[in-house]
N, C-alpha and C positions, 0 to 999 in steps of 0.2 A: 584180794586184788589190789586194794589201796595200799596195804602194807608192802606188798611186793613192789608196787610202783615206787613208793618212797625209798625202799631199800635200793632199787636200781639207781634212783637219783643220787642217793648218798654215796653209792659205789662209784658212780661217774665223777662226782665232785671230789672224792678222795683220790682217785687215780689222777685227776687233773692237778690237784694240789701237790701230789707227790712229784709229778712231772715238772711243774713250775718250780718246786723246791730244788730239784736237780739242776734246772737251768740256772737258778740264782746262785748256785754254789760252784759252777764251772769256771767262773771268772771272778777276779777280785772286784768288789763293788767300787773300789776307788780307781779302777783302771778306766780311763776315758777311751772308748773305741773310736771316737771321731778325731781326725787330724785336720788338715787343711782342705780347702775347696778351691777349685779353679776350673774355668771353662764349664763343661757340663759334667764335671767329675767331683765326687766326694771321696776323699782319702780316709780310709778306716785303718784301724790297728787290731791285732789279735794277740791274745796271750797263749802261752803253751803250758797249760796245767799238766802236771805229771812229769815235767822235765827233770825237776830236782829229785824225783824218786828213782830215776834211772841209775843203774850201776855205772861205775867209771868206764867200764868197757863199752857199755851201751852209749854213753855220752861221747866217747871217742869215735865210735862208729857213726853216730849222728853227725859229728863235726866233719868227718871225711866226706860223707854223703852231701853235706851242706856245701862244702867247697866244690865238689864235683858238679852240683847243681848250678852254682854261680859261674862256673867256668864255661858254660855253654851260652852265656848271655849274648855274645856277638852273633851267634848263629841265627837266632830268631829274627834279629834285625835284618840280616842279609837275605834270609828266606822271604821276608815280607816284601822287600823292594831292593833293587840292585844298588841304589844310591843311599840307602838308609844309614849305613855305617859312616860314610863320608859326611852326611848331614849331621848325624849325632856327634861325631868328633868335632865338627865345626861348631855346633851349638855348645858342646862342653868347653871348648877353648874360649869362646866368647864369655860363657858364664864364669869361668875361672879366672880369666886374665883381662877382661875389658876394664880399662882405666878411666872411663868417662862417668857421666852422671847416671846413677842407679836409682834416682828418685823420679825421673820423668815418666809421663804417661806412656811414651813409646817403650821405655825399658820395662814397664809393667806388662805391656803387651808381649814383649819378647819373653819375659819370665813365664807367662802363661803358655806361650807356644813351646818353649823348651820343656816344660813339665808335661805338656800333652804328648810330645814326642817320647819322652821317657816312659810315660804311662802306656802308650800304644805300641811301644817297640818300633817306632817309625812314624812316618808322616800320614799314614792312613788310620782312620778311626778304628779303635779296637773292636767295635761291634758292628757298625754299619758298613765297614770296609771302604768307605768313601774318603778320599783325601781331604784333609782339613787345611785351610789356608791361614797364614799369619795375618794378624790385623795391623801390623806395622808395614811400612812401605819398603820396597827394595832399596831405595836411597838410604833409609835408616839402617838396613842390614849392611850396606856397604860401609856406612859410618862405623858400625860395630866392629866389622872386620878390620878396618883401618886403625882401630884403637885397641886391638887385641894382639896377642903374641903370635905373629905369623909363623914362627918356627914350629908351632904345635898343630898347624892346620894340615889336613890330609893332602892338599894339593897346593901348588904355588898360587899366591894371590896376584902377583904381577904378570904381565904379558897377556893382555886382554885378547890378543889375536890368536893365541895358541890354543890347541885342542885340550891341553892339560890344565888350563886355567880353572881355578876353583869355581868362579861364578858361571863359567860356560858349562861346567859339568853339573853343578847342583842347583844353579839359579832357576832354570825352568821347572825342575821337580818341586821346588818350594813355592814358586809364585805363579806358574802357569796352570790354571785349573784344567786344561785339556791334556796335560802331560801326566801319564800314570794316574788317571782319575779314580780308578777302582782297583783295589788289590785283587778283587774277585768279582767277575761279571758272569752271572748265570742266566742272563736273559735268553729268551726263546729265540731260536733260529739265528744265532750268531756263532762265530768261532770263539768258544769260551776260553780257549788257550791264548789266542792272539789278542783278545780283548781284556785280559786280566793282567794286572801290573805286577803280580808276584814274580819271584825270581826262580821259579821251578822249571821254566822252559825258556829256551833261547833259540829263536829262528825256526821254530817248528809250528805246524798247524795242528788243529784238533784231529783232523783225519789222519795225519802222520803219527800222532801219539797213539790213536786207537789201533792203527795197523801195526805199529812197533810192538805193542804189548799183546796183540792177538797172536803174534808169532811166538811169544814166550810161553804161552799157556800149553802145558803138556797134558798127558792123560791123567786121570784121577782127580779126586776132590781135594787132595792135600797140597794145594798150591800156596806158595809163600806170597807175601804182599809185594808183588812186583812193583818196582818203582818207588818204594817207600822211602828210600834213603839215597836219592840221587837227583841230579839235574839232567834233563834231557835237552840236548842241543845238537847242532850240526858242526862237524869239523871243517877244516879248510877245503876238503874235497866234496863237501856237501853230504857226507854220510852222517846218519843219525847215531849218536853215541850217548851213553850214560856216563856222567861224571859222578862217581860215588862219594858220599859224605863219609869219610873214614880217616883213620890215621894214615898219613901218606897220600891222601886224596884231598878233595875239597873239605874245607874247615879243619884241616889237620892241626893247625896251631891251637885251636880251642879244644879239639878232641884229644890231643895229647895231654892236655891239662886234666880233662875229664878222666881219662884213663889213669893218670898218675894218682888221682885221689881215690878212684875206685879200687885201684890195686892196694892202696893202704887200707881201704875198708875191708877188703878180702881178709886181711891179716887179723882183723878183730871181729870177724863175723860171729854172730850169736850161736850158730849151730852149723853142722855140715851142709844142710839143705840151702841155707842162706848163702854160705860160702860158695857152693856150686853155682847158684844163680848169678852171683856177682862175677864169678870167674867167666861164665858164659857171656855176660854182658860185655866184659872187657874183650873177649875174643871176637864178639860181633863188631865192636868199634874198630878193632884192628883189621878184620877181614873185609868188612863191608858187605858180607854175604847175607842176603835176607833170610836164607835158610838157617843161618846162625842166630838170627833174631827169633825165629820160631823155636829153636832149641833153648834159647834163654827164657822165652815165655813159658815153655813147658816146665822148666826148673822153677821159675818164679811162682807159677800157679801152685806148685806143690808146697811152697814155703808158707805154711799157715800157722806156724808156732812162734815165729819171731815177734818180739814186741816192736822192733824197729823195722820200717819198711821204706821202700823207695820206688818211685816211678822215674825212670831216666831213659830218654830215647827220642827217636823221631816217631811220634805216636799218632796224633789225630790229624785227619786229612781235610778238615773243614776249609782251609785256605786254598785248596786245590779244586778247581771246578771239575777236574777229571777224577777226583776222589782217590788219588794215589799217593801223593807226596805227604809225608808226615812232618809236622812242625816239631822242632825241638822243645821239650819241656821236661821239667823235673819237679816232683813233689816228695819231700822227705817228711816222714811222719812217725808217730808212735801210736800204738793201739790204746784207745780209751776203753779200758776193761769193763767198766760199769755200763757205759752207754751202749756198748756193742751188744748187750743182751737183747735189746729191741730188734735190731737188724738181724741178729742171729736167729731169733724166733721166726722172722719172715723167711729167711733163707732156708730154714729147716723144712718149710712147707712148699718149697719150689715145685715139687712133683704134683702136689694138690692144685696149685695155681695153674700149672700147665694142663693138667687133665680137665680142669673146669673152665678153661678159657673159651670164649665164644668163637674162636677161629675154627676153620675146617679141620677135621680130624687128620687129614693127610698132611696138614701143615704143622701139626704138633710134633714135638720131639717124642720119640718112642722111649727114650731113656734120658733122664735129667741127671747130669753128672756134675759133681764137684763145684757147686756154687759157694764160694767162701765169702762171707760178708762180715764187715766190722765197721765201727765208727772210729775214725782216726782223729788224732790231734796233729794238725799240721805244724811242722817246725819251720820249714821254708819252702817257698815255691819259686820257680824261675822259668824263663822262656815263655812259651805260649800260655802258661798257667799263672803268670804274674805280670803286672799287679792285678789285672782282672782274672778272677779265679773261678774254676768250677766249684760246685757244692757237692757233687757226687762223681765218682769215677767207676767205670766198669771196664776191665781189661782182662786179657788181651783182645785186640780187635779182630784178629784173624779167625774167621768163623769155624774152620775145621779144628783149630786148636781148642776153641771154646766148646764145640760140640763133643769132641772126643775126650778132652781132659778137664773141662770146666773153666771157671773164670773167678776173678776176685772183684767184689763190689765193695766200695767204701763210701761212707758219708763223711764229709769233712766237718766234724762236729764243732770245733772252735771257730771255724770260718762262718758256719751257719749261725752260731751264737752271736758273733759280732754283727752280722747282718740283722738279726732279730732285735738286738739292742738298739741299733741305729734306726730301724724302721719303726720302733715303738713310739718314737718322737715325731714321726712324719705326719703332716696334715693330709696326705694324699687319700687315705682311706675315707675320711669324712667328706672330702670333696666329690669322690666318684662313686661311693657306695650308694645303693638304691634307697635305703632307709635305715633308721636307727637299729632295727632288728638285725640287719646285715652287718652293721658296725659292731654290735655287741657279739655276734657270733664270731666275727673275725678276731676281735680282741680276746675272746676266750680260747679259740681253737686254731687260729691261723698258723701259728708257729708249729704246733704238733702236726697239723694237716700238711704243711709244707714238708716237714721232715719225713712223714710217711710217704708222700708223693715221691720224694727223692729216693727213699729206700726202695719203693716198688719199681720205680723207673730203672734204677741201676741194677738191683738184685734180680728182679723177675723180668722186667721189660726187655732189656737188651739181651738177656740170656734165653729168652723164650723163642719158640717157633723154629722152623727149619726150612732151608731152601730145597726145592725139588732136585732130585738127582739129575745131573747133566746141565743144570742152570748155573751160570756164572755168579760171582759175587756182585752185590748191588752196585759197587762203583763201576763195574763193567756193564751191567745190564741197564741200570737206571741213570747212569752217567751223572750229570750235574744235579740231579734231583735226589741222589742217594742219601745225602746227609739229612735233608729235610724229611724224607720219608722214614728214615731210621729213627730220628728223634720223635716223630709223630707216633710211630709204632710203640716205642717205649713209654711215651706219655700216655697213650691210650690204655696200655696195660695198667699203669698206675691209676688212671681215672676210673677204669672199670672196677677195680678191686677196692678202691678207697671208700666206696659206698657198699661194700660187701660185709654182711654180719660176721664173716669169718675173722676179720680183723678185731672185732669186739670179742669174739670167742677166744682169740689168741691172747687177749689182754694188752694189745699194743695201742688201742684207743678206747676211750670210755663209752662212746656211743656213735651212732651214725651221724650225729650232728657234726662231727669232725669231717666226715666225707662231704656233707652238705656245704661246710665252710670252704672246702677245697674246690667244689664245683662253682660256688659263687666267685671265688678268687680267680680260678682259671678262666672262666668265661669272661669276666670283667677284664682281665689282663689281655686275653686273646683278641677281644673286640674293641677295647678302648684304651686301657692305661698303658699298654706297651707302645702306643702311638706317641706318647710323650718323648720317645727316644729318637724320633726321626723328624727332619725338617719338612715344612709344608712344601708340597710339590714332589716329594720322593715317594717311592713305593718300598716294599720290604725286600731286603737283600740278604740278611743274615738267616742261617738255616733254622735256628731255634725260634726266631720271631715268625718266620714263615710257617713253621709247623704249628705254633700256637694259634695263629689266625686260621690256618687250614682247618684245624679241629673245631674251633669255636664257630667259625662261619659255616662250615658244613653242617654242624649240629643245629645251628640256628635255621638254616635254609630247610633242612629235612624235617625239622619239627615245627616249622612256621605255622602250618595249618592247625596244629594241635596247641599252639601257643606254649611250647615247651620253654623257649627263651623268648623274651620280648625286649625290644627297645622302647623306652618310655621317655617322652619329653615333659619336662617340668621346670618351670621358671627359666625358660630358654636354655635349658641344659639337657643333654642326652644322658640317659642312664640305661643300664641293662639289668634285667632281673630273670632269674631262673624260676619258672612257675611249677615245673613238674620234675623233681629230681630223679625219680625212678624211671620215668620215660627217657630222661636225658642219659641215664646209665645204659639203657637199651640202645640208644643211638650211638653212644661211644663204643659199645660192643659191636654194632653193625659196621662202623667205620674201621675198627680194629680188624675185623674179619676181612674187609676189603683190602686194607693196606698190607696185611700179612699175605694175602693172595698175590698182591702186586710184587712183593719182595720174593715170595716163594717161586713165582713163575717168571720173574724178571720182566714184568710187563711195563716197558718204557712208556708206551702211549698213555696208559692209565695213570702212571706216576706223573707224567707231564700234565695231564688234564686236572688232576687233583691239586697239584702245586700251583699251576698257573691259574686255575679256575677259582681257587679259594685262598691261596697263601701269599699271593704277590701284590695284587692291586689293592690300593687303599682308597677309601672314600675320602676325597680331599676336603669336602665340606666338614665332615666329622673331624678330620685331622686338624683343620684350622681351629675349630671350636675347642678341641682337647688341648691343643698347644696354647691357646689363649688362657684357658682355665689353669693349666699347669704352671704357666709363667707367673701367675699371680701368687702361687704358693711359695715361690723362691726356694725350690728344692732341686738338687742335682739329680738328673735321671740315671746316672751311672755311678757305680762305686767300685773301688779297688783297694788294695792293701799295701801298706808299708810292711816290709819283711823284717822279722827279728834279726838281730845280729849275734852270732856265736863267736866266742873268743876262747882260744885254748889257754889254760894256765899251765906253765911248764916249769919243771925242775931239770935244768939242762935241756936235753932233747926229749925228755919224757913228759908226756901230758899227764898232769895229776888232777886236772879238773877242766870243765868247760862251762863258761858262764854265758848267760843269755841276757841281752838288753833289748829294749823296745824303743826304737827311734820315734821321734815326733815330727821331724821335718822331712818332707818328701824330696827336697833338693839334694 
């Protein structure tokens, strides 16, 4: 027995060393992932290992997809808020042409404000959804405008009494905290459409939106994502109309450029399946028909052989309280052949995970289809994916497409690696971890635990379970709570299985210590450390933050009598500690069963009770303490990325190579 125990210990250590060795080789050791810092933001950088190994044809394909991605930049600004483009162009003009003192304290405040706008794709915080205000005065802003090139401003500067005056149009949006205060307002018992500042709806109420789309629903389960790519508004006669985002419609200038570059990409596609999917994407942008979006996704899901891949479209609906409008985003990537082996191992067991899930049998998929999984190396991100980026993606979002034809799940390997390298230097762990044993466990296993959580969340979580026949999609049944509930569901799948011996058996983690590290990290984040991201006095607004607190707080409350999770006060500081990991896993399974029921049955009342009861309200005394402790650490709570720059090398009109550079300056 003793020899067997030692053998297991050696095996665990060997697996861990192999994994750490892999991480150390994915990026150049001389590459500094950290760039500049401003406001509450730390700018990071990432490398693209494997790019030089691509064939010329693959490099050319990547370059065209890169240009298509960047061509949609203006769209996300306008989607987030109606005056964002005018504000950005004004800020850009000042930054480029101001001829005054650039060393003053006021200029430094303007510099921070400008960079925050570029980072957040507008004037609302990229994560909290709350408008941030400049620290300089309106008088100084007027001074900046008076000493900049007025010909480049989006509206006339003179004529203060006219409606078209620049300051009349954008001044209140910048300086008045009551104007457009929240890009997304999901509060209980309000009109979430009229109280949200995003540019998805004009002059319509929540009730009118619900009635409009209830009339669109036809018979059968194969419904497209109605409203995904349009703005809903009233015409001059008061009729409600959709203005579609397409070539010849809204955003045509940007989408024409996107289509131009996608058409070039079609000509150098790696194989017929990839060519078909890109052609269907072009057709969708030209028609604006959401059924063409489904057709594109069906072709895209089938393309599992290409080394180069792209997400490009109106995809995630997190910014819409009604859960309908998709924000523009693009992620261009290449497959990491070696790293994909781990995630492919998990994907191959999708049927086992579904069958052994703690959810009710009637809510399990009877047949698990086509879950394609890989680790990707990101080449460029844009729109809603940049500079703040996801670390995992599971698409398409349309449930009938996923259920009938499968999905693609990816982990963004080089993005995760940059995050890990930056986090390794952070003092946050030692400040908030319960004891030295918890610190040591995190130092050993946190990166792998996080990777496995992301893998399970994207590959198994989002792809699991089914909705009862006759029940509508969550954005229709669960309304403003759908995003939080869906993220909680996927997280709970990951949490339930990350402490399962099955993952050790599969060889993707050395021992259950990895799962315990993830439990420590998740509970700590859900109850304490994510509070470093919000100001004192606020509650949680963002779907992922709500879902994490919902899970951790629910488990704490349900396990309180058994002391499964405990708050501990020591040296006037609050800590949280997991006392019983196996019991906590059971609780995660119980909550997963209930949340899957809520989704499967479309139970709005229960969704509302879970989110409002556990996911929104913050203990303000604890928040004040956490904020004070975090401030002393001098660490930025949010991170995002500078994007690499691709440049074609030409011989006449012919591309003979594509080079990649890594900028260091965010401006």
